[in-house]
C-alpha positions in Angstrom: 12.9 -6.1 11.6 13.7 -6.0 15.2 10.7 -7.1 18.0 10.0 -4.1 19.0 10.1 -2.5 15.7 8.0 -4.7 14.6 5.2 -4.8 17.4 5.8 -0.3 16.6 3.8 -1.3 13.8 1.8 -3.0 14.1 0.6 -1.3 16.5 0.6 1.9 14.4 -1.5 -0.3 11.8 -3.7 -1.3 14.2 -4.4 2.3 14.8 -5.3 3.5 11.2 -7.5 0.0 10.6 -9.3 1.2 13.4 -8.9 5.2 12.4 -9.7 3.4 8.2 -13.5 2.0 9.6 -14.8 4.2 11.6 -14.2 7.0 8.8 -14.6 5.1 5.5 -17.2 1.6 7.2 -16.0 -2.2 7.5 -16.7 -2.8 3.5 -14.4 0.3 2.4 -11.3 -1.1 0.0 -9.1 1.7 1.4 -10.0 -0.7 5.3 -9.5 -3.9 3.3 -5.9 -2.3 1.6 -5.2 -1.8 5.4 -6.1 -5.7 7.5 -4.4 -7.1 4.1 -1.4 -5.5 6.0 -2.0 -5.6 9.5 -2.4 -9.1 8.6 1.3 -9.6 6.2 2.9 -7.5 9.2 1.4 -10.5 12.3 2.6 -13.0 10.1 6.0 -12.0 9.4 5.6 -11.5 13.0 4.7 -15.1 14.1 7.5 -16.1 11.5 10.2 -14.8 13.4 9.1 -14.9 16.9 7.3 -18.8 17.4 5.4 -19.4 20.6 6.6 -21.9 22.2 5.5 -25.6 24.0 4.7 -25.7 26.6 
């Protein structure tokens, strides 16, 4: 997956997480599931695009 595609998917997942949290509250299982999906995308992006050491 390319960098821009990752960024788009991350942004979509973030927006969905915010929507679910507002609708159902932070303790709802749907919010937790979406948070796990977002974390997986962020971790995948980090693995493919490591930060450069200065």
